[in-house]
C-alpha positions, 0 to 999 in steps of 0.5 A: 223197936224191931218191926217198928218203922222209924219216924222220918226226920224233919229234914227227910220229910223236907227234902221229899217234898222240895223233890216233889215240888219240883216236878209241878208243871207251871200250869199245875202252880197257877192252878194252885195259886188260884186255889190258894187265893180262893180258900185263903180269902175264905179263911181271912173272911172268917177271922176278920169277921167280914171286916177289913183287916190286916194280914201278914203273908209272904211271897212263894217263890220258886216251887213254893205254893204261889201266894201272889193271887192270895196277896193281890186278892187280900189287897183287892179286897180292902186288906192290908198286907204285910210281907216279911224281910229277914233280919240278923238273928233270925228275926223278921220285920215287916213291909206293907205291900201294894201293887207298886211295891218293888222286891229285892233278893234277901240277904239272909235267906233265898226269897225276894223281899219287899222294899219299903218301911219296915215295921217290928212285931208291933205291926201285928197288933192290927193283924187278923191273921198270918199265912206261913210258909211250910213244906209239910203239915200234920193233922196234930198241927205240927209244921215243917218250915224251910229250916231257917227257924224265922217263923217258929221264933216269930210265932214264940214272939207273938205269944211272948207279946200277948198277941195270939194272931191266928195262923194258917200254914200254906201247902199243896193238898198232899203236904197235909200228913196224918196226925203224928206224921212230923216230929215235934220239938219244944220250940215248934209252934203248932199251926191250927189251919192249912190253906191248900189249893183245894180246901181249908184243912182244920189241923187241931 
């Protein structure tokens, strides 16, 4: 309609945020990682009701929000940590992480993956929460991932298996956008919470 700005596409939003991420200096990434760990552990304590549990996380690489401090913090407070391995047909398997875990470059995605025994979706039966990657979220709970579709398929699989594991997206502070900023499609799964360097953001 004339006079009304068109909503940017997912690809346009993703590209803009990737460009901005590339300008964050190392000291900024380090500070972001510390804040994400602090607020991620706060969320973990809430969803696990203060008990030791299992959390699925991912290893942020390159200009992504750093998650290694969060991973180490979860492990250090007695939680078990699962990290993803990309498989054919946009599926994920999971490996339990310890500080001794080695990593190799993925054959399917531009990420580093843990080496170890791989587990399927059944590993989530003991999980209290999942930290998912995103390039942006909005206050309607919509999420833009990296474009591979792995996590939308994984979250849909959890629903199909009757495993309503709470999920939180990990983003930088300025990647939490106003409600309705991100176009949603039928296969998208909403995310209720975002973990940022400065806060826990309730999205829906």
